C-alpha positions in Angstrom: 5.6 4.7 -11.2 4.1 1.3 -10.4 0.6 0.5 -11.6 -0.9 -2.3 -9.4 -3.7 -3.4 -11.7 -1.5 -3.7 -14.8 1.6 -4.9 -12.9 3.4 -2.2 -14.9 6.4 -0.1 -14.1 6.9 3.3 -15.8 10.1 5.1 -15.6 10.9 8.8 -16.1 12.6 9.7 -19.4 15.5 11.2 -17.5 16.6 7.7 -16.7 17.0 7.0 -20.4 20.2 9.0 -20.6 23.9 8.1 -20.8 24.3 10.6 -17.9 22.2 8.3 -15.6 24.3 5.5 -14.0 22.9 2.0 -14.6 22.8 1.4 -10.8 20.3 4.3 -10.6 18.0 2.8 -13.2 18.3 -0.6 -11.4 17.5 1.0 -8.1 14.4 2.8 -9.5 13.1 -0.5 -11.0 13.8 -2.3 -7.7 12.0 0.5 -5.8 9.0 0.3 -8.1 8.8 -3.5 -8.0 8.8 -3.4 -4.2 5.4 -1.8 -4.5 4.1 -5.2 -5.8 5.4 -7.1 -2.7 4.9 -4.5 0.1 1.4 -3.6 1.2 0.3 -0.1 1.7 -1.1 1.0 5.1 -3.3 3.7 6.5 -1.4 6.3 8.5 -2.4 8.1 11.7 -4.2 10.8 9.8 -6.2 8.3 7.7 -4.1 8.8 4.6 -2.7 5.8 2.6 1.0 5.3 3.1 2.8 3.4 0.4 6.3 3.8 1.7 5.9 2.0 4.9 8.6 1.0 7.4 8.7 -2.5 5.8 9.1 -0.9 2.3 11.9 1.4 3.5 13.8 -1.5 5.1 13.6 -3.6 2.0 14.5 -0.6 -0.2 17.8 -0.3 1.8 18.7 -3.9 0.9 19.5 -2.8 -2.6 23.2 -3.3 -3.1 24.0 0.3 -4.1 21.2 2.0 -2.2 23.3 4.8 -0.7 24.9 5.7 -4.1 21.6 5.6 -5.9 19.9 7.7 -3.2 22.7 10.3 -3.3 22.6 10.5 -7.1 18.8 11.0 -7.2 19.1 13.6 -4.4 21.8 15.5 -6.3 19.9 15.3 -9.6 16.3 15.7 -8.3 15.7 18.9 -10.3 16.0 16.8 -13.5 12.9 14.9 -12.6 10.7 18.0 -12.1 10.9 19.6 -15.5 
């Protein structure tokens, strides 16, 4: 979670585990820090969109994007306790 006013990143406690690869923690931090450099937009339905096309393109520049995305997808149930 990125808090714009405080310039603060909060991470889920699941990431503080030996079972979570370091590249996943790095990716999550990278993802959250992108929020500080990529502006949000208003979508077609008038809703705020924070993961814009620009955001997604920059997110994919992370050196282990595919591996991190796959790990998060496979372990997503851990994040919704």
